[in-house]
N, C-alpha and C positions, 0 to 999 in steps of 0.2 A: 660437742652438739649440746649437751645437758649443761656445761657450763656457761656457754652462751645464752642460753635460755634463762639461766639462773641471774646472768649478769644484766641481761634485758630487762627482768622483771624488776630488779633493784633500782635500774636507772629510772624505770617508768615511775615508780613509787617515789623517788625522789623528785622527778620532774613534776608529780602531782602537788608536791608543797611548795610550788611556787605559783605565783599568780598566772591563771588560765594554762598551767603546764599539762604536758599530756598524761592522760590516764588510759590504762588497758583495761577496757571493758569487753563484755561479751559480744558487743556490737561491733568491736575494733578499737584501735587506738583513737580516742578523741583529744583534740585540743580546743582549750577554751579561750577566754579572754576576761581583761579587768571588767568589773562592773561599770556601768557609766553613773551609776548612784552612789556607789561606793568602792572606790578604785582598789581597796585592799582585799576586795571579795573577788573570787573567781567565778565566772559566770560559764556554764556550759550549758548550750541551748540547741533545741532541735535535734537531740539524739534520737535515732529510730530504736523503738524497743520491739517492733513488730514489723513484719512484711507489709509492703502496700495493700490495703484491702480492697483491691480492684480485681477485675475479672473474675475468676472462679471464687475468690475470697470475699468479694462484695456479698453482704449479708450473712457471710459465714463466720464461724469463731476465729478469733486472731491466731497468727502464727508467729512465734519468735522470729525475729530477723537473724539472716545469716551474718556471720562474721564478716566484716568489710577488710578489703587491703588497703594499704597505706593509711594515712592519717587523716581522720575526718574532722573536718573544719566545724567546730561547735561555737562558734562564736557570734551567730545570730540564729533567731528562731528558722530563717530561711534556709532551706536545703542547699547545697553546693550546686546542684545542677540547675538550680532556678535562677532566672535573671530578675525576679521580682524583689523589691526592697521591704515589704511588709512581712508580717507573720502569716505563715499558712495554718489555717485552721480547718476543722473538719467541716464537712459541709452541713449548713442548716440553715433554718428558715429566716435568714436575715431580711429586714426590710429597711430601706432608708428612714430616718426619723425626720420627716419634713418640717414637723412643728416644736423640734427640739429647742428652738429659740425660745419659745416661752417659759423654758425654765431659769432663764437669766443665764448669763455668761458661765457662771461656774458650773450650774446645773447642766447646761448643754454640753460642757466638757465632760463631766462626768458620765453623763447618759450615753453620749457617744463612745466613749471607752468602754462601757460594757456593752455596747452594740457591736463591737469589734469594727467600728468605723474604718475603712481603708484596708482592712485585712483581707488576704487573698484565700478563697475556699478552695481546697484539694482534698481528694480522697486520700492521697498519701499523706496522712496527717498524724500517724500514730508516733508520736515524739515525746520526748521527756526533756524536763529541763532542770539543772541542779545550781544552787548558789552555795558556796562553801568559804571557808577561810582557814584552810589546814594549817596555814604557816604559825599559828598561833593557837592557845587554848588547849583543851582537851585532844590527844591524839585519836580517840574515838568518840566522836560528838553523837548526841542525840539527833534524830532525823525528824523533821515535820513534813509530812507527805501530804500535799494539798490537793483535794478535787474540787474542780470549779463546779459552780452551780449554772443555772440556766434551763430549768424545766426539762433537762433531758432533750431540748429542743434547739438550743442555741448555746453559746458561750465557748469559752476557750482557756485553756492553761497557758497561753502565752501572750496575755494582754498587760498592758503597763500597770495596771490596777495590782496586780498580784506577783509583782517583781519581788523576789525574796532577798534581794541584797541586804537592805536595812535590818531585816529579821535575823539574818544570818550575822551580819557584822556586830550588832549590838549584844547578840546573847550566846555566841559560840554554839550555835547548831547548823545542822545542813538542812536546806530547805529544797524541796523538791515539788515541782508540779508537772502536768502531762495533759495531753489530750487524749479523748476517748471519741468513739462514734456517736453520733446524735440522731435523733429524728428516726426516719426510716432506715437510714443507714446503719444505726445502732439496735434499733428495737423495732424491726421490721414486721413480724408477724409472718415471713415468708414460709409457705408450706414446706415442710421436708427440711427446713434449716432450724438450727438451734435458736432458741428464744434469748434474748437478753444479751446479744454478743457485745454492746455497749459496756455492760457490767463485766464481762470477761476481759474486755480491754483495760478496765480498771484493774483487776486482779494481776493480769499479765505485767502491767506497769510497775505493780507493788512487788512482784516477783523479781523482776529485773532490778529493782531497788535493792532487795534483799541480797542478790547475787553480786551486784556491782559498788554498793555504796561506801564500803571499806577503802576502795581506791581514791575516793573524794574526801576521806577522813571522816565518814560515818560510821556508826554503830550499827550494824544489821540487826542486832538484838535489841535496839531501842529506837524502833520507829512509831511515831503516833501518827495516824491517820487522822487528817481533819478536813472539813469542808464545810461551804456555806450554801444555804439553801438546798437545792437537790444536791449538792457535795455533801452537805450534811446527811441527808437521807442515805446517800450511796455510801458515806462513812459507816453510819449504823447498819446498813444492809450488810456491809462486810463482817460485821460482827455475828450476824445470825447466818450468812451463807457459809462461813468457813469457821465455825464454832471452834473446832478442834485444830486448826491452824490459821488464826487470824493473821499471822506475819506480824501484825501489830501489837505492841505491848500496851497500848491505851488509844481511845478513840476520843475525838473532840467534835462534836456536832453543833454547828452554829445555825440557827434559824430553819431548822429542819431535822427531823427524826423518821426512822424507817415506819412509824405508825402513824404519822401526820397525814393531814390532807392531801399532801403532796403525792402519796403513795396510794391513796384511796382510789385513784383513776385506774389503778393497774388490774381492776378487777374484769372478769367475763372475757369476751372475746373481741374486744373493742379494736386492738391494733390489727387483729386477722381481717376484720371487716374492713378496715381502712386500708389494708395492703391490697385488698381486691378492689376498692374504689379506685386506687391509683393505677393498679395494673389494668383496669378497664379503661381508665383515661389514655393510658399510653399504649391503647390497642394489643395488650398482651393477654387479654382475656379475663374474665371474672371467675367467680367462685367454681363455675363448673369446670374450669379449666386446671384448677389444683396446682401440683407442683409443675405444670408445664408454664406456668406464668413465670418461673423464677429465671430460667435461661434468657427468656425474653427481656425481663426486667434488669438483668444483668448486662444486656446489649446496648440499653438507652444511655445516654449521656447523663453525667451528673446534672448539668443544667436542665435537661428535659424532666428528669426526676424531680428536681428542686420545683420546677415550675408547676408540676402536677400536683405536689403537696401543698403548695402555697394557700390554695383557696380553703383546704381543710382547716387551716387554724383559725380562720374567721367563721367557722360553722359551730365552735365550741368553745367555751370559756377555759378549756384544758387543752394541752398539746395532744395531737392525735396519736402521737408514738411514744408509748411509756414501757418500761418495765412492767412484766406481767408474771403472774405465778406460774412457775415451771417444775415445781417439785425438787430443784436443785439450788438455784440462787436466791429465788423469791419464794417464800413460804406463802400459803393460801391466805394466811390471816397473820400479820405481825403482832397483833395484840394478843392473840392467842400464845403465839411462840414467845412472846416476852413473858406473858403471865405464867408459862410453864418453864422458864428459864433456859429456853433454847437458844442461847448466844453466847458469845466469848466472854467470859467472865473478868475482864480487866477493866481497870479504871476508867471512868467516863467523865467528861467535862462537857456539860451543854447549856445552852442558853439562847435567848433571842432578843429582839429589840422591842422597845416600848412601843413603838409606832411602826410596825412592819408594813402595813397597807398602803402607805402613801406612793410607794413605787407603783402598785398596781393599779391605782386610780390614775396616774399619770400618764402610764404607757398608752392606754386608748388616745389621749390627747395628743401625745406625740405622733401618732399616726393618723389621727382625724384631719377633718379640714375646717375646723372651728376656728375663728377668728380671736384675737384677743379679746374682743369685747364680749364675746361669747363665752370665753373662758373665764373673764372676770365675772360674769353672771351666773357661774355655776354655784349650785346651792349647798355652799361648804356646810351649813348647819345640817344637812341630811348626810352629806358624804363623810363627814368625820366620824360620826357615830358608826355608819356602816363599817369604817377602816377600823374603829377600836373592836368592833364585833369580830371582824375578821382576823384581826391579830390575835384576838382571844382564843377562837376556835381552831385557827390554822396553824398557830406558833406556840402560844402560851400553854394551853392545856396539853398538846401533844408532848410538849417538852416535859411538863409535869409527870405525865403518865411514863414516858421513857424513863425517866428518873425513878420512878416509883417500881418499876420492874427491877432495876438494878439493886435497890435498895431492900426489896424482898428478897434478894438472894445474897444479900451482905456484900455487895460490890461497892468498893469505894466510889463515891461519885461526889462531883462539885457542880454548883450551878451559878449562873450569872443573868444579869437583866443588863442590856446596854441602852444608854439614854440619849446619846448624840452630842451631848456638850454643847449645843447651839454653835458649832464650829463652822466658821463663815466658808471653808473650802470643801466643806460636804454638805452645802445647803442645796438641795434640789426643788428651787422654785418654791410652790406652797407646800411640799412636802416638809420643809425645813430640813434639818439636819440629822433627824433619826428617822430612817426608812430602810427597807429590806435592801441589805448590800451595804449600807452606809458604814458599817464597821469594818468592811474589808478595807476600805481605803485608809483606815486609821490603823489596824493591824499591820497592814504592810508598810504603812509611812508613807504612801505614795500620793495623797491628796494634793499635797503643794506642789510636787514636780508635775503633776497632770494639769491642775487649774491655773498655776502661776500664783496662788494666794498662799502666803507663807502660813505655816502653822502658829497659832497664838501660844504664848508660854504656858497657859494651862492645857491646851491641846497636846503640845509636846510633850509634857511630863505625864499626861493620862494615856497617850498613845504609847510612850516607851513603858509605862507600869503593865499596860495590856499585852505587850509583846513579852515583857519579862514573865507574865504569868503564864502565858502559853509555853514559852519555853522551859519555865521551872516545872510545868506539868509534864512536859515530853522528857526531861532529864529524869525525874523522878516522881512517876505518876502516882506512886502510893503515899507518899510523905511531903513531898516538895512544896506544894501550895499550903500545906497546914503549917509545916516548920519554917519554911523561907518567907511566906507572905502573910502568915496567919490568917488563911481562908479556912474556915471550918468546913469539914464534909458536911453536905447537904443533910438537913433534917427539917421537914416542913413545920416542926415544933419550935424550932430555935431561929435565933437571927443568924442565917447562914446562906441566904441567898446574897451574893454580892452585886452591887450596883456599880457600873461602870459608866465613866464619863457623865455623870449626873452633875448639871449646872456646871459650877467651876471646879469640881471635885477631881484631883490629880491621882486619887488612890482609890482602893474600894472601900465601900460601908457596906452595911448588911442588914437585911430586912427579914421578916417571915416570909415562908413561902406562900401562905394563905392571904398574903397582901396582893399578890399577882393571880392566884389560882383560885380564890374564894368561890367564884361563880362557874367553876367548871363542871359542877355537878348538874348545872342547869341545862348545859347543852346536850345531854344524852339522846332526848328525843328528837334533837334537831341535828344529829351528826352529818348530815349531808348539806347543811344549810349554806356552806361556803360555796357549793355549786350555784346556789341561788344568788349569792352576792355576786360571784364572778360573773354570772349572767348578767347583772345589774351593771356591772362595771363595763362588760362589752356593749352594753345598750348606750353607754355614752358616746360610741361610735356613730350613732344614728344621727338623725336630724335634731334640729333645735327643738322641736315639738316634744321629744322625749325629756329635755331638760325642764321644759316648763311644767310638766306634770309631777316632776318628782317631788316638788316641795310639799305636796299633799300629804306626804308621809312624816314631814319634818316633827309634828307633834308628838307622834308615837314612837319617834325614835330620840326623844330628848332625854339625855344622860342615861344611854342604856345600861352603863356598868354600875350604876349607883346602888341597884338592888336587883334581887332575883326577880321580883315581880316586873320590873321595867324591862329586864333583859328578855323575859319570856314574851312580853308584850311585843318588843321590838322584833323579835325572831318570827314571831307570827305575821307582824307587818311585812317582814321581807319576805316570807313565804307567798304572801298574798300578792304582793308586787310581782314577784317574779312569774307567777302563774299567770298574770295578766299580760306579760310582755309577749 
């Protein structure tokens, strides 16, 4: 019997080194397939890492999946038992983008990809995906573990934008993505249940990866966690939540860090209040019913729950269900935790885009009833300065702050700024080619396959360089970037902030940190101003009358980033407008 087990293990390892070969995992034997983007890469898709979070497990901590019998078909994102053709994503507040055509043919395809267009929602969604090329290169490859964005409200690790095939093929790494619970299903505030079960999902997926990645040619001691938007926030959170056992040997935070505005909404009892609003709407009782609301809420269908939370997203510029401080996974204040060094002191790469905010101004338009003529009449002289301020406050300055925490404790840190390169296949209507999440399509190399517009020569080289940088960091996070790509460690007094996809540039150039961070000291008294900006963005969903009154502020928002005085005046004007809405 022992000999049979040994022979089987050897056979399974051998099979794993063929394209789509069978791999032995804690979930069972899994068979993959050749990637559609790169046929020499093996794709293993839709592998369960946790039990279905339904019934008594809805709103509860995740439980590792039992080992299955037979061979699991991991050739698509769709589970074996399903007869649907598209990906199974975790339930989220997805709304059809009726006006996406306003973004142009390319922008519409990009937007619908991010919006999970035509994907099926299913609570049995806790699955993991792997792209690997173990038949060549290192036998124990560095691993890039990706956490998707979406405001903890929507998103998926199973969309075409984040297919890891090209990244794995070009750079001899293993790429992993996964789904985690979102919105009320992941951050419910349910009385008597643990907080932040969506973050627990992320940790369980990371633990599954550590246990199983060797079978796919990966090195469990060289896992780099990276993410974009709240994926970057979540990656950074892991460094704080598990400082003694982060599993990751490095972190990459793209357009989001734990101390950013994206996590500021986690304060107070907001999710608990939202829970009782939803339980009341579903006739499960309100605050006085306490824990009795939970079994009732578990009895409701997924669609009924989603229908109940949908209006809540229109009542606030922020998603109503977020991670909250719980004393375990989320500290009371990330800034204090960062300043006192309560995080895993492993190498850190962080950055953001030059113009993050274009996406946030366009989202209301995609769901609005505005005509093309009304969109054309939007006061861009006002919107663009608002966007520049939002980018500074919500992304640039928090990234600088997070990098500063690491430097204070002598953690190796690198920093970048992404400029978008004016690429035709990442152009999102009036937002251009540089916007929040535009770098995802470039990093994963998927813009051309999604839009049908090929990469330009400059884009192809710049994108390959960016992928090489991320992989180089993952392989050797202490020295790789400095020795192989000549990226200096970040120091705000030297030319050490990398500029990526700047104009027709195909490799990095470097600037001083203060060239992007010089005005961060001004925003201290206005730390919550992003809420006012988001309120104004939501205001765009209103009638045309709203749009007609906005230009009155144009003069006060003229070139707000030109000086400290201009920025202060602009911030005061924003607060005044927001208070009058």
